[in-house]
N, C-alpha and C positions, 0 to 999 in steps of 0.2 A: 504493500500500500504506500509506504513512504517513497519507494522508488518511482511509483506512478505519479505521486504528487511532485516529486523532484523533476520528473520529465515534463509534466504539465507546466511547472514554473519556468523551466528553461525554454519551452515552446512559447510561453507568453512573453518572456523577455526578448526572445528572438524576433517576435512579431512587431516589437516596438522599434520604430526607425524614423522615417520622414515625418510622420504625424507628431511624434514626441518632440523631435528637434524643432519643428515648425511652431508647435505650441509654446515651447520654452523660449524660443526666439521672440515670440510675441511680447514677452516681459522684458524688453530691452531697456537700457537706461532711460530712454525717452519715456517709455511707458511707466517705468518706476517713478519718474518725476510726476507724471500725470496722476497716477494712483495715490501718491503721497500728498499731492495738493488737494485732491478730493477728500481724502481722510482728514487732513489738517483743517480744511475749510469747513467741511460739513459734518465732521465726526462720523457717527455710525449711520447717518441718515440715508446715504446713497449706497449702502452695502448691498441692497437688493439688486443693483444693476448687474452684479456678477452672475448670480444664478439665472437672471433673466436673459442675459446676453449669450450664455453658454450654448443653448441649442442652435442659435443663429450662426455663431462662429463655427461650431462643429459641423453643421449641415453644409456651410459654404466650403469649408476645407475638405470635407468628404467628397463633394462634387469635383473639386479641383483634383484631388487624388485619383478619383475614378476616371476622369477625363484623361489624365496623364497615363495611367496604367492601361486603360482600354485601347487608346489610340496609339500609344508609344510615342507621343509627341507632347511638347510643352504647350502652354497657353498661347504664346506668340505664334508658334508654328501652326496651331489649329486656327487661330484668327487669320493668318496669312492664307491658308488653304480654303477657308470657307466664307470670308467676309471681305468687305471693301478695304483696299489698301489704306485709305485715309483713317479708318477706324483703328487699324493696327498702329499706324504711325503716331496718331494722337495718343493712344493708350500708352505706348512705349515711351514717348516723350514725357508725358506727365509722370510716369513711373520713375524715370531717371531723375527728374527734378526732385520728387519727393524722397527718393532713396538717398541721393547725395546729401540733402539737408539732414535726413535722419542719421546718416553716417557721421556727418560733422558733429551733430549733437551727441551721439553715443560715444564717439572717440573723445570728444571734449570732456564729457562727464567722467570717463575712465581716467583720463589724464589728471583732472581736477581732484578726484578721489585719492589717487596715488600721491599727489602733491601734498595732501593733508597728512599722509603717513610718512613720507620720505622727503627730506629736503631737496629742492630742485624745481626748475620751471615746469609748469604744467604742460606747456606746449611740447617740450621734449618727450615727456611721457606719452602725450597724445600721438606724436609722430612714431614713437617706438611701438605703441600698440597697433597703429596702422600698418607698419612694416611687418610686424609679427603675424597679424591676421592674414595679410596678403601672401606672405611667404608660406605659411602653413597650407593655405588653400591651393597654392600653385604647386608646391614641391612634395607634399605628403600624398601618398597613394590614396585613392578614394576609399578603399576598404578601411584603412587605418584612420583616415580623416573622419569617416562616418562614425567610427567608434569613439574618437576624441570628442565629437560633437555630442554623442550620447552621454559620455561621462561628464561633459561640461554642464549638462542639465542639472546635475547634483548640486551645483553652486546655488541654485534657487532655493534649496532647503534652508539657506541662511535666513530667509525671510520668515520661515516657520519658527526658527530660533528667536528672531526678533519678537515675534508675536508671543512666544512663550515667556520671554523676558519682560514683556509689557504687562501693566496692571489693567487688564481689559475688564470693562463693565459688561459682563456677559449677558445680563437681561436686556440692556440697551442694544448690545450688538445683535442679539437674536431678534429683537424687534425690528431693527433696521434691515436685517437680512430677509425676514419673512414678510414684512408689511411694507409694500411700496409707498414711498412718500416723495412727492415732487411738487414744487411750486414753479410757476411759469415766469419767474423773474429772470432777468438776463444772466445772472451769475449761475443759477442752477441749470438753465438751458445750456450755457456754454460748458458746464461741467459734464452734462449728459452727452453732449456732442464729443467732448474730449475723450470720454471713456469709450464710446463706441468707435470713434475714429482711430483710437489707439489700438482697440481690440481687433477690429475687422479691417485689416490693412491690405491693399492690393499686392504688396510685395510678398505676402504670405501665399497668395494664390499662385504666383509664378514659381515660387520656390518649391512648394509641395508637389505640384505637377511635374516640375523638372526632376525632383528627387525620385519620384516614382519611376520615371523613365530611366534615371541613372541606375536604380536598383535592378531593373531588367537588363541593362547593358552589363552590369557587373556580374550578374548570374547567367548571362548568355541566354536570356529568355525572349520570346516573341511577345508583342503586344497582346493583351487579353482577347481582343476581338479576333485574333488569328489562332487562338488556342481552343482547346476543348472545353465543354461546359463544366466539367469537374474542377479543372484548374482555375477557371474563371471564378467559380463560386468560392473556392478556397482563398484565392488571392483577394477578392473583394471583401470577404469576411475579415482577412488579416488587415486590410487597409482600414476598415471600419473600427476594428479593435484599437489599432495604432492611433488613429485620429481621435477617437472618443477619449482615450486615455490621455493623449497629449494635450487636448484642449481642456480637459478637466484639470490636469496639472497646472496649465497656464492660468486658469481662472482661480484655482485654489491659492496659488502664489499671489496673484493680484489682490484677492480678498484678504490674504494675510497682511499685505502691505497697507491696504486701506484701514483694516482694524487696528494694526500696530500704530500707525500714525494718528489715528483717531484717539487711541488710548493714551498716547504720549504727547504729541504736539498740540492737537486740538484741546485736550484736557488741560493743558498749561497755557492756553491763549495764543499759541503760535499757529496762525491761520493762513499765512502766505508763504508758499514754497515755490521757488522759481526754477529749481533743477533737482536732479537726483542727488548730486553731490551736496547741495544745500540741505536737502532732507537728511542726509547722513550726518552732517555737521550739527543740525538742529537737534538731532536725537541725543547727542552726547550729554548735554547738561540736564536733560529731563529723564533719560532712560539709562544713562551710564555708559561706560566705555565698551562693555560687552555688546550692547545693542548697536552702538556706533560701528564697532569693528565688523559685526555680522552684516550690517547694512552695506558697509563699504566693500566687503568681500563679495557680496552678492552683485553689486554694480559692476565690478571688474569681471566676475565670472560670466554674468549674462551678456556683458558687452563682447567678450571673446566669442560667445555663441552667436550673438545677433549681427555683428559686423560682417562676418562671412556670408550670412544669409542675405543681408541687404545687398552686398556687392555681387554675390552669386546670382540673385534673382535678376539684377540689372544685366548681368552678363548673359543669362539665358535669354532674356527678352530681346536684347540687341542682336545676339548671334542668330537666333531663330528668324528674326525679321530680315536680316541681311543674308541669310543662307550660309553663314559660316559654320565650320565644324565647331561643335560645342559639347561641353560635358566635363565634369570633374574626373571621370574615368579615363579621359584622354591625357596624354603627356603634354607639357607646355609646347613642344614643337609641333604637335598634331592639331592644336587648337589655339594658335597665336592670337587671333582676334578675341576669342572668348576670355582668355587670361589677361589680355591687354585691357579689356573693359573692367575687370576686377581691380587691376592696379590703378587705372585712371580714376575710377569711381572712388576708391579708397583715398587716393592722393587729393582728389577734389574735396572729399569730406574733411581731411586734415587741413586743407587750405582754407576752408570756411572759418576755422578757428583763428586764422591770421587776419581776417578782414575787419574784425571789430564789430561784426553783426551781432545784435542782441540775440542770444540763443533762444530765448522764449519767443521772440518775434519770428525767428526762423522756424521754430516748431509750429507756431500758429499758421504760417503759410504752408508748411508741410501738411498740416491738418486740412487746410483748404484744398490743396491739390488732391490728397487722398479722399476727402469727402466728395469732391466732384468726380473723381475717377471711379470710385467703388461702385456706385449704383448702376451706371451704364455697363460697366464691365461685368457686373453680376447678372444683368439682364442677358448679355451675350453668352455668359457661361451657362445660364439656364437653358437658353435656346440650343446651344451646342450639345449639352448633356442629354437633352431630350430628343435629339435629331438622329434617326437611324442611319442617315448618310454619314454621320461622324462616328457614332458609337456602335453601329451594327445592331446586333440583337441585345446589346448590353447597355441600353439606355437606363438612366437612373430610375429607381423604384418610385411608385406613386407617393409613398410616405416621404422619401427624401426630396422629391419634387415639391411637395406641399411646404416642407420646411424651407427649402431653397427659395421659393417665391415669397414666403413670409419674411425671410431674411432680407431679400431684396427690397421689399416694401418698408421694412424697418429702417434700413440704411438710406433709402430714398427720403423717408420722413426726417431722419437725423440730418441729412444734407440740407433739406429745406429749412429745418430749424436753425441750422448753422448760418445759412444765408440771411435768414430773417433777423437773427439776433446779433 
């Protein structure tokens, strides 16, 4: 019996891959700053947004994963084959702008956190992290790199540690978690937009679809629409397990950040946080050095996870658009354009930290771009995933289709709320 349980455990852990990494990358330093600000500003009041958003994010990422695995092509390649060129170019251009801004913010947050712990200029640490992430993504083999990204997800448990170290008012937290409370003032509207814009981001769409294709290349497998029904059922079941667990992990960590900052910062009158690094520094006097250290470690760890995802999703999108050889399974000499985009996007992100641009304004405009890009891209994804010409006999299930359209409607409403407020 114990042998069977051990085998099932190994099988479950083996099933975790692109969905787990994508979910963990969703909690990047920019996201940590957003969740910290919401917790500091509103306390436990908006905790309900995490369980509410979970099914929408999970459905959207499941659709992206299934499109990639079934067709054997990424999002951009499928757009290129099935839709107007101007739709593809517009989507990829907006994605590049948003990703470079996010890269700059994430790398800057990592550098700022290390500068709190080690004497030295933050910009040098920022540059060092950029070079490290690009080098690992380019020179480490895909199989080893995928394992590194899996292990990097463990850094997010630091925020569970912060939550355990905080003095949480659990009755208030439970009430905020289970009973939706929302006012239509500008500040709450912007907070809601920020949470959804941070949680459901287009770069995650491109990354997960691309990673499902990479997994097939690594294992020398054909796209699911070319395989037998038994393999298709098993693979889609694995993708669903991986994605549901990955997105649940992502939301659990985000909720831990909200509750921890509500219990510490909000409870002590600190209601304005402008960055993840500032959130870490603000924790020290009210929650102690342990909470500060755990928060800082988490920022660096999730940054090392998110920066390659941001740069990689940009590289997939550009390479598929231009017809270049692409994929982390290829060596640098076999996909020069693909790896060049990773380097250029990372360098551009580092460069943003030299311009003197206010990081919060940069994140605001990144949210604008993501907010405008997500709804139309989700509409196209839904049409694509429901189209037998694209998916063969493996179009998405009626339940997933219902959740997918509901997610699209919610993100469209969020985008409208963003523009109005």
